[in-house]
mmCIF file of the N, C-alpha and C atoms, coordinates in Angstrom:
data_MODEL
# 
_entry.id   MODEL 
# 
loop_
_atom_site.group_PDB 
_atom_site.id 
_atom_site.type_symbol 
_atom_site.label_atom_id 
_atom_site.label_alt_id 
_atom_site.label_comp_id 
_atom_site.label_asym_id 
_atom_site.label_entity_id 
_atom_site.label_seq_id 
_atom_site.pdbx_PDB_ins_code 
_atom_site.Cartn_x 
_atom_site.Cartn_y 
_atom_site.Cartn_z 
_atom_site.occupancy 
_atom_site.B_iso_or_equiv 
_atom_site.pdbx_formal_charge 
_atom_site.auth_seq_id 
_atom_site.auth_comp_id 
_atom_site.auth_asym_id 
_atom_site.auth_atom_id 
_atom_site.pdbx_PDB_model_num 
ATOM 1   N N  . MET A 1 1  ? -7.647 -23.519 -33.718 1.00 0.00 ? 1  MET A N  1 
ATOM 2   C CA . MET A 1 1  ? -6.447 -23.618 -32.913 1.00 0.00 ? 1  MET A CA 1 
ATOM 3   C C  . MET A 1 1  ? -6.555 -24.788 -31.954 1.00 0.00 ? 1  MET A C  1 
ATOM 4   N N  . ASN A 1 2  ? -5.444 -25.414 -31.744 1.00 0.00 ? 2  ASN A N  1 
ATOM 5   C CA . ASN A 1 2  ? -5.405 -26.550 -30.845 1.00 0.00 ? 2  ASN A CA 1 
ATOM 6   C C  . ASN A 1 2  ? -5.051 -26.055 -29.439 1.00 0.00 ? 2  ASN A C  1 
ATOM 7   N N  . ASN A 1 3  ? -5.919 -26.309 -28.474 1.00 0.00 ? 3  ASN A N  1 
ATOM 8   C CA . ASN A 1 3  ? -5.703 -25.825 -27.104 1.00 0.00 ? 3  ASN A CA 1 
ATOM 9   C C  . ASN A 1 3  ? -4.519 -26.495 -26.429 1.00 0.00 ? 3  ASN A C  1 
ATOM 10  N N  . GLU A 1 4  ? -4.188 -27.706 -26.844 1.00 0.00 ? 4  GLU A N  1 
ATOM 11  C CA . GLU A 1 4  ? -3.089 -28.419 -26.194 1.00 0.00 ? 4  GLU A CA 1 
ATOM 12  C C  . GLU A 1 4  ? -1.750 -27.740 -26.442 1.00 0.00 ? 4  GLU A C  1 
ATOM 13  N N  . THR A 1 5  ? -1.576 -27.081 -27.578 1.00 0.00 ? 5  THR A N  1 
ATOM 14  C CA . THR A 1 5  ? -0.301 -26.439 -27.868 1.00 0.00 ? 5  THR A CA 1 
ATOM 15  C C  . THR A 1 5  ? -0.173 -25.090 -27.181 1.00 0.00 ? 5  THR A C  1 
ATOM 16  N N  . ASN A 1 6  ? -1.290 -24.468 -26.806 1.00 0.00 ? 6  ASN A N  1 
ATOM 17  C CA . ASN A 1 6  ? -1.248 -23.140 -26.191 1.00 0.00 ? 6  ASN A CA 1 
ATOM 18  C C  . ASN A 1 6  ? -1.052 -23.192 -24.683 1.00 0.00 ? 6  ASN A C  1 
ATOM 19  N N  . ASN A 1 7  ? -1.411 -24.266 -24.044 1.00 0.00 ? 7  ASN A N  1 
ATOM 20  C CA . ASN A 1 7  ? -1.300 -24.370 -22.593 1.00 0.00 ? 7  ASN A CA 1 
ATOM 21  C C  . ASN A 1 7  ? 0.127  -24.732 -22.206 1.00 0.00 ? 7  ASN A C  1 
ATOM 22  N N  . PRO A 1 8  ? 0.692  -24.017 -21.218 1.00 0.00 ? 8  PRO A N  1 
ATOM 23  C CA . PRO A 1 8  ? 2.034  -24.393 -20.767 1.00 0.00 ? 8  PRO A CA 1 
ATOM 24  C C  . PRO A 1 8  ? 1.978  -25.732 -20.045 1.00 0.00 ? 8  PRO A C  1 
ATOM 25  N N  . ARG A 1 9  ? 2.916  -26.562 -20.333 1.00 0.00 ? 9  ARG A N  1 
ATOM 26  C CA . ARG A 1 9  ? 2.966  -27.879 -19.699 1.00 0.00 ? 9  ARG A CA 1 
ATOM 27  C C  . ARG A 1 9  ? 3.942  -27.838 -18.529 1.00 0.00 ? 9  ARG A C  1 
ATOM 28  N N  . ILE A 1 10 ? 3.557  -28.508 -17.480 1.00 0.00 ? 10 ILE A N  1 
ATOM 29  C CA . ILE A 1 10 ? 4.429  -28.629 -16.316 1.00 0.00 ? 10 ILE A CA 1 
ATOM 30  C C  . ILE A 1 10 ? 5.290  -29.866 -16.520 1.00 0.00 ? 10 ILE A C  1 
ATOM 31  N N  . LYS A 1 11 ? 6.577  -29.670 -16.425 1.00 0.00 ? 11 LYS A N  1 
ATOM 32  C CA . LYS A 1 11 ? 7.482  -30.807 -16.569 1.00 0.00 ? 11 LYS A CA 1 
ATOM 33  C C  . LYS A 1 11 ? 7.330  -31.710 -15.355 1.00 0.00 ? 11 LYS A C  1 
ATOM 34  N N  . GLU A 1 12 ? 7.493  -32.977 -15.576 1.00 0.00 ? 12 GLU A N  1 
ATOM 35  C CA . GLU A 1 12 ? 7.315  -33.924 -14.483 1.00 0.00 ? 12 GLU A CA 1 
ATOM 36  C C  . GLU A 1 12 ? 8.438  -33.847 -13.452 1.00 0.00 ? 12 GLU A C  1 
ATOM 37  N N  . ASP A 1 13 ? 9.586  -33.298 -13.825 1.00 0.00 ? 13 ASP A N  1 
ATOM 38  C CA . ASP A 1 13 ? 10.688 -33.229 -12.877 1.00 0.00 ? 13 ASP A CA 1 
ATOM 39  C C  . ASP A 1 13 ? 10.690 -31.941 -12.052 1.00 0.00 ? 13 ASP A C  1 
ATOM 40  N N  . VAL A 1 14 ? 9.638  -31.139 -12.158 1.00 0.00 ? 14 VAL A N  1 
ATOM 41  C CA . VAL A 1 14 ? 9.525  -29.922 -11.365 1.00 0.00 ? 14 VAL A CA 1 
ATOM 42  C C  . VAL A 1 14 ? 9.031  -30.290 -9.966  1.00 0.00 ? 14 VAL A C  1 
ATOM 43  N N  . GLU A 1 15 ? 9.733  -29.811 -8.966  1.00 0.00 ? 15 GLU A N  1 
ATOM 44  C CA . GLU A 1 15 ? 9.367  -30.123 -7.591  1.00 0.00 ? 15 GLU A CA 1 
ATOM 45  C C  . GLU A 1 15 ? 8.230  -29.216 -7.122  1.00 0.00 ? 15 GLU A C  1 
ATOM 46  N N  . PRO A 1 16 ? 7.394  -29.699 -6.223  1.00 0.00 ? 16 PRO A N  1 
ATOM 47  C CA . PRO A 1 16 ? 6.302  -28.867 -5.703  1.00 0.00 ? 16 PRO A CA 1 
ATOM 48  C C  . PRO A 1 16 ? 6.800  -27.590 -5.028  1.00 0.00 ? 16 PRO A C  1 
ATOM 49  N N  . LYS A 1 17 ? 8.001  -27.654 -4.423  1.00 0.00 ? 17 LYS A N  1 
ATOM 50  C CA . LYS A 1 17 ? 8.582  -26.473 -3.777  1.00 0.00 ? 17 LYS A CA 1 
ATOM 51  C C  . LYS A 1 17 ? 8.798  -25.356 -4.803  1.00 0.00 ? 17 LYS A C  1 
ATOM 52  N N  . ASP A 1 18 ? 9.253  -25.728 -6.000  1.00 0.00 ? 18 ASP A N  1 
ATOM 53  C CA . ASP A 1 18 ? 9.459  -24.740 -7.061  1.00 0.00 ? 18 ASP A CA 1 
ATOM 54  C C  . ASP A 1 18 ? 8.131  -24.159 -7.549  1.00 0.00 ? 18 ASP A C  1 
ATOM 55  N N  . LEU A 1 19 ? 7.102  -24.989 -7.593  1.00 0.00 ? 19 LEU A N  1 
ATOM 56  C CA . LEU A 1 19 ? 5.787  -24.508 -8.024  1.00 0.00 ? 19 LEU A CA 1 
ATOM 57  C C  . LEU A 1 19 ? 5.221  -23.502 -7.029  1.00 0.00 ? 19 LEU A C  1 
ATOM 58  N N  . ILE A 1 20 ? 5.476  -23.734 -5.745  1.00 0.00 ? 20 ILE A N  1 
ATOM 59  C CA . ILE A 1 20 ? 4.993  -22.801 -4.723  1.00 0.00 ? 20 ILE A CA 1 
ATOM 60  C C  . ILE A 1 20 ? 5.720  -21.472 -4.845  1.00 0.00 ? 20 ILE A C  1 
ATOM 61  N N  . LYS A 1 21 ? 7.034  -21.513 -5.128  1.00 0.00 ? 21 LYS A N  1 
ATOM 62  C CA . LYS A 1 21 ? 7.806  -20.279 -5.263  1.00 0.00 ? 21 LYS A CA 1 
ATOM 63  C C  . LYS A 1 21 ? 7.374  -19.445 -6.465  1.00 0.00 ? 21 LYS A C  1 
ATOM 64  N N  . MET A 1 22 ? 6.703  -20.062 -7.444  1.00 0.00 ? 22 MET A N  1 
ATOM 65  C CA . MET A 1 22 ? 6.251  -19.340 -8.624  1.00 0.00 ? 22 MET A CA 1 
ATOM 66  C C  . MET A 1 22 ? 4.996  -18.513 -8.361  1.00 0.00 ? 22 MET A C  1 
ATOM 67  N N  . GLN A 1 23 ? 4.340  -18.735 -7.246  1.00 0.00 ? 23 GLN A N  1 
ATOM 68  C CA . GLN A 1 23 ? 3.125  -17.991 -6.922  1.00 0.00 ? 23 GLN A CA 1 
ATOM 69  C C  . GLN A 1 23 ? 3.460  -16.536 -6.642  1.00 0.00 ? 23 GLN A C  1 
ATOM 70  N N  . THR A 1 24 ? 2.611  -15.628 -7.115  1.00 0.00 ? 24 THR A N  1 
ATOM 71  C CA . THR A 1 24 ? 2.875  -14.201 -6.916  1.00 0.00 ? 24 THR A CA 1 
ATOM 72  C C  . THR A 1 24 ? 2.786  -13.814 -5.448  1.00 0.00 ? 24 THR A C  1 
ATOM 73  N N  . GLU A 1 25 ? 1.930  -14.482 -4.691  1.00 0.00 ? 25 GLU A N  1 
ATOM 74  C CA . GLU A 1 25 ? 1.792  -14.159 -3.279  1.00 0.00 ? 25 GLU A CA 1 
ATOM 75  C C  . GLU A 1 25 ? 3.077  -14.473 -2.522  1.00 0.00 ? 25 GLU A C  1 
ATOM 76  N N  . VAL A 1 26 ? 3.726  -15.558 -2.872  1.00 0.00 ? 26 VAL A N  1 
ATOM 77  C CA . VAL A 1 26 ? 4.973  -15.943 -2.209  1.00 0.00 ? 26 VAL A CA 1 
ATOM 78  C C  . VAL A 1 26 ? 6.058  -14.912 -2.517  1.00 0.00 ? 26 VAL A C  1 
ATOM 79  N N  . GLY A 1 27 ? 6.120  -14.474 -3.765  1.00 0.00 ? 27 GLY A N  1 
ATOM 80  C CA . GLY A 1 27 ? 7.087  -13.444 -4.132  1.00 0.00 ? 27 GLY A CA 1 
ATOM 81  C C  . GLY A 1 27 ? 6.833  -12.144 -3.404  1.00 0.00 ? 27 GLY A C  1 
ATOM 82  N N  . LEU A 1 28 ? 5.558  -11.796 -3.250  1.00 0.00 ? 28 LEU A N  1 
ATOM 83  C CA . LEU A 1 28 ? 5.206  -10.575 -2.529  1.00 0.00 ? 28 LEU A CA 1 
ATOM 84  C C  . LEU A 1 28 ? 5.626  -10.666 -1.070  1.00 0.00 ? 28 LEU A C  1 
ATOM 85  N N  . ILE A 1 29 ? 5.367  -11.802 -0.448  1.00 0.00 ? 29 ILE A N  1 
ATOM 86  C CA . ILE A 1 29 ? 5.737  -11.972 0.958   1.00 0.00 ? 29 ILE A CA 1 
ATOM 87  C C  . ILE A 1 29 ? 7.251  -11.914 1.135   1.00 0.00 ? 29 ILE A C  1 
ATOM 88  N N  . GLU A 1 30 ? 7.998  -12.550 0.225   1.00 0.00 ? 30 GLU A N  1 
ATOM 89  C CA . GLU A 1 30 ? 9.459  -12.507 0.322   1.00 0.00 ? 30 GLU A CA 1 
ATOM 90  C C  . GLU A 1 30 ? 9.975  -11.083 0.180   1.00 0.00 ? 30 GLU A C  1 
ATOM 91  N N  . SER A 1 31 ? 9.411  -10.329 -0.746  1.00 0.00 ? 31 SER A N  1 
ATOM 92  C CA . SER A 1 31 ? 9.833  -8.938  -0.934  1.00 0.00 ? 31 SER A CA 1 
ATOM 93  C C  . SER A 1 31 ? 9.501  -8.087  0.283   1.00 0.00 ? 31 SER A C  1 
ATOM 94  N N  . MET A 1 32 ? 8.324  -8.310  0.865   1.00 0.00 ? 32 MET A N  1 
ATOM 95  C CA . MET A 1 32 ? 7.936  -7.538  2.046   1.00 0.00 ? 32 MET A CA 1 
ATOM 96  C C  . MET A 1 32 ? 8.830  -7.863  3.233   1.00 0.00 ? 32 MET A C  1 
ATOM 97  N N  . LEU A 1 33 ? 9.241  -9.126  3.374   1.00 0.00 ? 33 LEU A N  1 
ATOM 98  C CA . LEU A 1 33 ? 10.142 -9.490  4.465   1.00 0.00 ? 33 LEU A CA 1 
ATOM 99  C C  . LEU A 1 33 ? 11.503 -8.826  4.297   1.00 0.00 ? 33 LEU A C  1 
ATOM 100 N N  . GLN A 1 34 ? 11.996 -8.791  3.066   1.00 0.00 ? 34 GLN A N  1 
ATOM 101 C CA . GLN A 1 34 ? 13.267 -8.121  2.812   1.00 0.00 ? 34 GLN A CA 1 
ATOM 102 C C  . GLN A 1 34 ? 13.162 -6.636  3.109   1.00 0.00 ? 34 GLN A C  1 
ATOM 103 N N  . LEU A 1 35 ? 12.073 -6.007  2.675   1.00 0.00 ? 35 LEU A N  1 
ATOM 104 C CA . LEU A 1 35 ? 11.875 -4.581  2.917   1.00 0.00 ? 35 LEU A CA 1 
ATOM 105 C C  . LEU A 1 35 ? 11.757 -4.294  4.409   1.00 0.00 ? 35 LEU A C  1 
ATOM 106 N N  . THR A 1 36 ? 11.054 -5.157  5.122   1.00 0.00 ? 36 THR A N  1 
ATOM 107 C CA . THR A 1 36 ? 10.918 -4.980  6.571   1.00 0.00 ? 36 THR A CA 1 
ATOM 108 C C  . THR A 1 36 ? 12.277 -5.057  7.258   1.00 0.00 ? 36 THR A C  1 
ATOM 109 N N  . ALA A 1 37 ? 13.101 -6.002  6.845   1.00 0.00 ? 37 ALA A N  1 
ATOM 110 C CA . ALA A 1 37 ? 14.436 -6.133  7.435   1.00 0.00 ? 37 ALA A CA 1 
ATOM 111 C C  . ALA A 1 37 ? 15.272 -4.891  7.150   1.00 0.00 ? 37 ALA A C  1 
ATOM 112 N N  . ILE A 1 38 ? 15.197 -4.369  5.941   1.00 0.00 ? 38 ILE A N  1 
ATOM 113 C CA . ILE A 1 38 ? 15.949 -3.165  5.587   1.00 0.00 ? 38 ILE A CA 1 
ATOM 114 C C  . ILE A 1 38 ? 15.482 -1.978  6.415   1.00 0.00 ? 38 ILE A C  1 
ATOM 115 N N  . VAL A 1 39 ? 14.170 -1.842  6.596   1.00 0.00 ? 39 VAL A N  1 
ATOM 116 C CA . VAL A 1 39 ? 13.634 -0.723  7.370   1.00 0.00 ? 39 VAL A CA 1 
ATOM 117 C C  . VAL A 1 39 ? 14.068 -0.829  8.832   1.00 0.00 ? 39 VAL A C  1 
ATOM 118 N N  . ILE A 1 40 ? 14.034 -2.022  9.395   1.00 0.00 ? 40 ILE A N  1 
ATOM 119 C CA . ILE A 1 40 ? 14.440 -2.190  10.795  1.00 0.00 ? 40 ILE A CA 1 
ATOM 120 C C  . ILE A 1 40 ? 15.917 -1.847  10.973  1.00 0.00 ? 40 ILE A C  1 
ATOM 121 N N  . ILE A 1 41 ? 16.754 -2.310  10.061  1.00 0.00 ? 41 ILE A N  1 
ATOM 122 C CA . ILE A 1 41 ? 18.184 -1.995  10.134  1.00 0.00 ? 41 ILE A CA 1 
ATOM 123 C C  . ILE A 1 41 ? 18.416 -0.492  9.996   1.00 0.00 ? 41 ILE A C  1 
ATOM 124 N N  . ALA A 1 42 ? 17.684 0.158   9.096   1.00 0.00 ? 42 ALA A N  1 
ATOM 125 C CA . ALA A 1 42 ? 17.843 1.604   8.907   1.00 0.00 ? 42 ALA A CA 1 
ATOM 126 C C  . ALA A 1 42 ? 17.424 2.365   10.169  1.00 0.00 ? 42 ALA A C  1 
ATOM 127 N N  . ILE A 1 43 ? 16.348 1.943   10.806  1.00 0.00 ? 43 ILE A N  1 
ATOM 128 C CA . ILE A 1 43 ? 15.894 2.612   12.036  1.00 0.00 ? 43 ILE A CA 1 
ATOM 129 C C  . ILE A 1 43 ? 16.938 2.457   13.142  1.00 0.00 ? 43 ILE A C  1 
ATOM 130 N N  . ILE A 1 44 ? 17.503 1.262   13.262  1.00 0.00 ? 44 ILE A N  1 
ATOM 131 C CA . ILE A 1 44 ? 18.531 1.029   14.285  1.00 0.00 ? 44 ILE A CA 1 
ATOM 132 C C  . ILE A 1 44 ? 19.757 1.903   14.023  1.00 0.00 ? 44 ILE A C  1 
ATOM 133 N N  . LEU A 1 45 ? 20.198 1.941   12.766  1.00 0.00 ? 45 LEU A N  1 
ATOM 134 C CA . LEU A 1 45 ? 21.375 2.752   12.434  1.00 0.00 ? 45 LEU A CA 1 
ATOM 135 C C  . LEU A 1 45 ? 21.118 4.245   12.642  1.00 0.00 ? 45 LEU A C  1 
ATOM 136 N N  . LEU A 1 46 ? 19.955 4.727   12.229  1.00 0.00 ? 46 LEU A N  1 
ATOM 137 C CA . LEU A 1 46 ? 19.640 6.146   12.426  1.00 0.00 ? 46 LEU A CA 1 
ATOM 138 C C  . LEU A 1 46 ? 19.514 6.484   13.911  1.00 0.00 ? 46 LEU A C  1 
ATOM 139 N N  . GLY A 1 47 ? 18.895 5.579   14.683  1.00 0.00 ? 47 GLY A N  1 
ATOM 140 C CA . GLY A 1 47 ? 18.787 5.800   16.119  1.00 0.00 ? 47 GLY A CA 1 
ATOM 141 C C  . GLY A 1 47 ? 20.154 5.864   16.771  1.00 0.00 ? 47 GLY A C  1 
ATOM 142 N N  . GLY A 1 48 ? 21.045 4.964   16.378  1.00 0.00 ? 48 GLY A N  1 
ATOM 143 C CA . GLY A 1 48 ? 22.404 4.985   16.911  1.00 0.00 ? 48 GLY A CA 1 
ATOM 144 C C  . GLY A 1 48 ? 23.149 6.253   16.532  1.00 0.00 ? 48 GLY A C  1 
ATOM 145 N N  . PHE A 1 49 ? 22.945 6.709   15.297  1.00 0.00 ? 49 PHE A N  1 
ATOM 146 C CA . PHE A 1 49 ? 23.599 7.936   14.845  1.00 0.00 ? 49 PHE A CA 1 
ATOM 147 C C  . PHE A 1 49 ? 23.115 9.145   15.639  1.00 0.00 ? 49 PHE A C  1 
ATOM 148 N N  . PHE A 1 50 ? 21.801 9.227   15.866  1.00 0.00 ? 50 PHE A N  1 
ATOM 149 C CA . PHE A 1 50 ? 21.272 10.369  16.625  1.00 0.00 ? 50 PHE A CA 1 
ATOM 150 C C  . PHE A 1 50 ? 21.679 10.299  18.090  1.00 0.00 ? 50 PHE A C  1 
ATOM 151 N N  . MET A 1 51 ? 21.802 9.101   18.633  1.00 0.00 ? 51 MET A N  1 
ATOM 152 C CA . MET A 1 51 ? 22.289 8.987   20.001  1.00 0.00 ? 51 MET A CA 1 
ATOM 153 C C  . MET A 1 51 ? 23.740 9.447   20.089  1.00 0.00 ? 51 MET A C  1 
ATOM 154 N N  . PHE A 1 52 ? 24.528 9.078   19.084  1.00 0.00 ? 52 PHE A N  1 
ATOM 155 C CA . PHE A 1 52 ? 25.914 9.540   19.017  1.00 0.00 ? 52 PHE A CA 1 
ATOM 156 C C  . PHE A 1 52 ? 25.980 11.049  18.950  1.00 0.00 ? 52 PHE A C  1 
ATOM 157 N N  . LEU A 1 53 ? 25.149 11.632  18.107  1.00 0.00 ? 53 LEU A N  1 
ATOM 158 C CA . LEU A 1 53 ? 25.153 13.091  17.981  1.00 0.00 ? 53 LEU A CA 1 
ATOM 159 C C  . LEU A 1 53 ? 24.742 13.781  19.279  1.00 0.00 ? 53 LEU A C  1 
ATOM 160 N N  . SER A 1 54 ? 23.769 13.203  19.982  1.00 0.00 ? 54 SER A N  1 
ATOM 161 C CA . SER A 1 54 ? 23.336 13.813  21.234  1.00 0.00 ? 54 SER A CA 1 
ATOM 162 C C  . SER A 1 54 ? 24.418 13.695  22.309  1.00 0.00 ? 54 SER A C  1 
ATOM 163 N N  . LYS A 1 55 ? 25.191 12.615  22.313  1.00 0.00 ? 55 LYS A N  1 
ATOM 164 C CA . LYS A 1 55 ? 26.280 12.453  23.273  1.00 0.00 ? 55 LYS A CA 1 
ATOM 165 C C  . LYS A 1 55 ? 27.412 13.434  22.965  1.00 0.00 ? 55 LYS A C  1 
ATOM 166 N N  . VAL A 1 56 ? 27.688 13.635  21.676  1.00 0.00 ? 56 VAL A N  1 
ATOM 167 C CA . VAL A 1 56 ? 28.779 14.534  21.281  1.00 0.00 ? 56 VAL A CA 1 
ATOM 168 C C  . VAL A 1 56 ? 28.417 15.978  21.621  1.00 0.00 ? 56 VAL A C  1 
ATOM 169 N N  . THR A 1 57 ? 27.188 16.373  21.386  1.00 0.00 ? 57 THR A N  1 
ATOM 170 C CA . THR A 1 57 ? 26.804 17.765  21.628  1.00 0.00 ? 57 THR A CA 1 
ATOM 171 C C  . THR A 1 57 ? 26.519 18.027  23.097  1.00 0.00 ? 57 THR A C  1 
ATOM 172 N N  . GLY A 1 58 ? 26.123 17.021  23.845  1.00 0.00 ? 58 GLY A N  1 
ATOM 173 C CA . GLY A 1 58 ? 25.716 17.258  25.235  1.00 0.00 ? 58 GLY A CA 1 
ATOM 174 C C  . GLY A 1 58 ? 26.774 16.867  26.150  1.00 0.00 ? 58 GLY A C  1 
# 
């Protein structure tokens, strides 16, 4: 088997920024940031809802 045909070739017009985005660590960090934002928004909304409920009942 010829090793040159099995190795993926990087096109010369690919920007370094795109190569960095292909790293699994970068994808993991982006996903964790999105999840963190969702969790923070959910905590704020739930806190506001419980404050509303406490004002209505009290």
